[in-house]
N, C-alpha and C positions, 0 to 999 in steps of 0.2 A: 504493500500500500504506500509506504514511504517513497519507494522508487517511482511509482505511478504519479504521485502528487508532485514530486520534484520535476519529473518529465513534463507534466502539464504546465508547470510554472515556467520552465526553461523554454519549451516550445511556444507557449503563449506569448512570452516576452519577445522572442525572436520575431514572431509574426507581427505582433503589435508595433514594434519599433520599425520593422520594414514597411508596413503599410502606412504608419504615421509619416514616414518620409515622403511617400507619394502624396499623402493627404495634405500635408502642410504646404508643400511646394505648389500643388495644384490650387489650393486656396489662394496663396499669394499671387498666383499667375492669373487669377480671375476665372479659372475653370470651375464649373459647378461640380461639387462632390455630393452626389445624391445619397450615398450610403457608405458608412464605415463599419465593416463587420469583422468581428472576431469569432472564428469558428465557421463551420459549414453546416449545411442541412437545414432542417426546420428551425424557425425563429423561436427563441426562448424569451427574449426581452428586447424591447425597442424603446428608444428615447430620441425625440427630435429636438434639435437645437439649431436655431437659425435656418439655414437651408440644407442641413445635413441630418440624416437619420442614422443614429448609432444603434447597432444591433449586436446581440450575443446569440449565437446559434448552438444547437445541441451538440454537434460533433466538434470537440476542441482540437481539431487538426487543420490548421490553415486559417485563412481569413482573406479579405479583399477590400479594396476601395473601389466603389462603383462611380466612375466618372461619367458625366453626361456625354453621350456620344450618339452617333447615328444608330448603332445597334441597341441603344438604350432609350430610344424615344418612346414616350408613352403614347399609345394609340387608343382611340375610341372608335370602334367599328360602328358603322351605321346600323341602326335597329336595336342596339342595346339601350337599356335604361340606366341612367346614372342619377345621383342626387347632387345638386350643386348648392354650395353655400356661398353667399355673396357678402361683400363688405358694404360699407356705407355709401361707397361710390357706385355700387351696382356691379362691380367686377367680381368674377369668380375667384375665390381664394382657396376653395377646397372642393375636390371632386371625389365622390364615393363611387368607384367602379367595381367594388368588391361583390356586388349582388348579395350583400349580407341581409339577414332577416332583421337586423338592427342597424339601419343606415343612419347617417348623420342627419341633423336637422337641416332642411333646405328644400329646394325645388326639384321634384322628380322631372327629368327631361329624357324623352326618347330621341336619341341622336340621329340626325340626318347627315351631318357633316361636322368634322372637328379637326382643327389644326392647332396642336399644342407646341409647334416648333417655330413656325414663321409668323403666321397671321395672329396667332393666339386668340382664336375665336371658336366658339361652339355654337352650332346651329341645331335646333331640334324642337320637338313638340312639347310644350309645357304640360305636365300632368297627362301626357299621352294624347292630348286633344289635337288632332291633325289640322284643326282650324286655327290653332294658336302657335304657329311657328315663331320662335324668337331667336335672336342672335345675342350671345353673351360674350362679352370681352373677358379674357382671362388674364389675371395678374401674373407677371413673369415669375413671381415667387409662390404661385399657387401650388398646392400639394394634391396628389392623387393617391387614393387608397386602392391598391391593386387587389386582385382576386385572392392572393395569399395573405391579405390583411396588412401588408407592409405599406406604410404611408411615406411617400417620397415626394420631393419637389420635382415638378416637371422639368424637361430639358430643352429650353429654348436654344435655337441654333447658335446665337451669338455667345453662348456660354458653354458650348460643347468643346471637347478636347480637340477635335479636328480643326476648329477655328483658331486655336492658339498658334502663335508663330513657332518656327522650328526650334528656336532656342528654349522656349518654354516647354515644349515637348521633351527635348533632351533633358532639361532640368528635372521634370517630373519623373521620367523613366529612370534617371540616374539616382534620384534621391533615395529610393528604397534600399538598393545595395549599399549606397554610401552610409546610410544610417546604421546598417548592420555592422559595417566596418568601424564606425565611430563607437557604437556600443561595445564592440570588442576591445577597443583601446581603453575606454572608460572602465570597463570591468577588470581589465588587466591591471590598471592603476589601483583600483579598489583592492584587488587581490594582493597586490604588492604591499599595500598599507596594512593589511590584516595579518601578514605573516612576519616572522622575525626578519630583521634587516639583513643585508648582504654580509656574508662572512668576511672578516678581515684576516690579516696574516698573524694575528695574535691568538694564542691558545687560551681557551677558557677552561678546558678540562682534558685530562689525559686518562684513557681507559686502563684499568688494571690488566696485567698479563698481555700487554700490547707491545709492539716494536718501539713505540714512542716512550713507553714506561721503561723499557730496557735501556734505551738511550738516555734516560734521566731527563727527559723533557718535562717541564712543569707548567702549570697555569701561569700566565703572564709572559711566557717566552714569546718572542716574535721571530718568525721564520722569514729571513730577509733574502736568502738565496738558496737555490737547489741546483746542484751541479753547475755552480757559477752563473746561473740565470737569476735575474732579479725577480722577486716575488712581491706582488702588490696586494693580492687578496687571496681568499680561500679557494676561489676557482682556479687560480694559478697553481696552488698546492695540489688540488685534486687532479688537475690535468697532468701535472708532472708525475704524480704517483701512478696514475693509470697507464701512462706511457712507459713507465719503467718495466712493466710486465714482471715485477717481482725482483728485479736486479737491485743491488745495493746502490744507495744514493747518498751524496754528500750534502748535508744540510748545514747552512750557516745560520746560527741562532743568536739573537740578542737577548741578554738577560740583564735588566737594570743598567742598560747602557754599555755593557760589555759583550763582546762578540766571541763566540766559540764555534767550532765545527764538530759535527757528529756524523757518524755513518749509520744509516738505518736501512734495513732490508724490509720492504713492504710485505704484508701478509696477504695471501690469496684467500678470498672468501667466496664460497660457492653458494649460489641461491637458485631458486626455480627460474628466475628471470635471467640467469647468466652469472658468470664469474666476474669479480672485481677485486681491486687491491686497496688496502688501507694500512695506515700506521697507528690508528687508534687515538685520534685527537678530535676534539670539538673546537670550533673557532668562535671567538668573541664576535658578536654581530655589531654592526653600525646601524643605530636606530634613527639616524638623521632623516627627517621627512623628505628633504630634497633628494637624498640618495634613493629612498624608496620610490619616489615619483619617477626618477630617472630610470630605475630598474623596471618599473611597470611599463613605461613607454618603450624602452629598448626591447623588452620581451614581446610586446605587441608588434613592433617593427620586424623582429626576427621571425615571429610566427607568421606574419603576412608574407614574408619572403619564402618561408618553407611551403606555405600553401600554394603560392604561385608556381613554385617548382613542382609541387605534387600535381597541380592541374596540367602543367606542361608534360609531365611524365605520363599522366593518364592518357593524353592524346597520342603519345609516342608508343606506349605499351598498354593498351586498354585492357581492363579487367573489372568485372563486376565487384570483385573483392575490395577494390579501391574506392567503392562508392557505398554510401549508407543512406537509407531512407528513414522514415519515421520509426520503423521497427528497430533498425540498427541504432538510431539515436536513443530510443527508449532503453535498449539493452545496455548501451554504454552509460547512459545516465543512471540506471539502476546500480551499476557497478561503482560508479564514481560517488553516488550518494552514500555508500557505505564507508567512504574514506574521509568524509568531513566536509564542512562548508567551504573551506579554502579550495579544495579540489573541485567542488561543484562550480565555484566562481571561475577557476582557470578553464574548466571544460566549457562553460557558457561562453567565455570570451573567445576561445578557439573556434567553437562552432559558429558563433556570430560572424567572425571575420571570414570563415570558410564559406558561409552562406552568401555573404556579400560578394565575395570574389567569384564564386561559381555562378551567381546570377548575372554577372557581367559577361559571361561567355556569349559570343554573338550567335546564339542558336534560337530560331523562332520558338516562341513559347516561354522564353526567359526574358528578363528585362534587357539583357544584352542583345537579343534579337530585335527588340523594339528600338534600342539605341542605334543598331546598324541601319534600320530603315530610316531613322531620323537623320543619320549622317548621309545616306544616299539622297534624301530630300534636300539636304544642305548643299550637296554638290550639284544636283540637277537644277536646283532653284525652284522646284515644285514637288509636291508629295507624289508618292506612288499611288496609282488609282486604288480606290477602296476595294474593287473587285480583286485585284492582284494581291493587295495586302491581306485580304481575307483568306485567299488561297494559301499564301505563305504561312499565315498564322495557323490555319487549319492543319496543314501538313506538319508544321512544327509541333503543334499540340499533340497530334496523333503519335508522332515519333517519341515525344517526351512522355506521353502516357504509357507507351510500350516499355520505355526505359524504366519508368517508375515501377511498373508491374514486375519487370525482371529483377530490379534491385530489391524490391520488397520480398519477392520469392526467395532470392538469394540470402537476404538477411534472416528470414525465418529458418532457412536451412542451416545457416552458419551458427545462429545463436540459440536455436531451440530444438534442432533435430540432430545435427552432426555430433 
């Protein structure tokens, strides 16, 4: 249960931050955001603020931002009956097209013609009386209650995504992955602040029955050189010991200002995860805030580099085992959750950066595919036709769906069957 809860929090946060990136930039660009949803499937909860409806859905896997667009235009077919609520100026501010048994208060109208995109007018028979056809002007911020009972703002053409300039489209599509990368950097910094500071070259403790104890090293000693190479911190010590492969090493040690040399032979330690070498010391840590912040930043930068290399390697040598879907992420989260909060933070940061980078891959169905179309539009000076863009998106989505199914099946086999 603990693993499931942590997975839902981690996955939900990743999705929320990603979609919030698209959401906030679209808002700032004047593009209408009709819905901001966390989760998929049937609606559990909805709240409308200004021109956006915020929903939480039953299946806590994924989410989306519903931007006003050609494919998202609200349509009222001739012959259906809706209920219209008017403001004091006689304009339509609310349309109930849900065919609910409990419609909103207003005027029942049988539609003969409606345009909620350009003209913003509804023509129809009031109360079904075919001798009383009326024309109603629709407010640009009017809402429509759809058959699934979700209430959204209509999508006038001048506020649709397709009407934005190419730079605004680029910014909106880039914002989601970018926010995931930013989240990763922020969480890595928080992680660094919550764990002990970086190890220094000063010893804080010497283990009993260890090579360091035999060499008479004590707490307070500073290791300044190993095999005539200067030592700045504990990472330098660990690297030198590991590279020794158990051979004798010459340590130059400072004790109360005086320097002495000792010879130490590292001890080989065997574990389930592999063998390593140690001399049996713990380092004194540096708890300076600035140093911890720097460590968090550098860890995020190095992780970003490793993920870019991994993505490149994936294209050179493709394997499903190099990919993980929700099932794989859940399994990894469950394992990490047993190790403590700091490990969960590091895992969240890594996954967030990974999600951001992978989403930038120029494949239709990912944000990177949309960015590629935006760049083509920038070069051509005009957008690709909606028909061609729809075909590309459909093919890309189909291929992506097949990949997701394959990855999920492979994850189930790797983590629960094999």
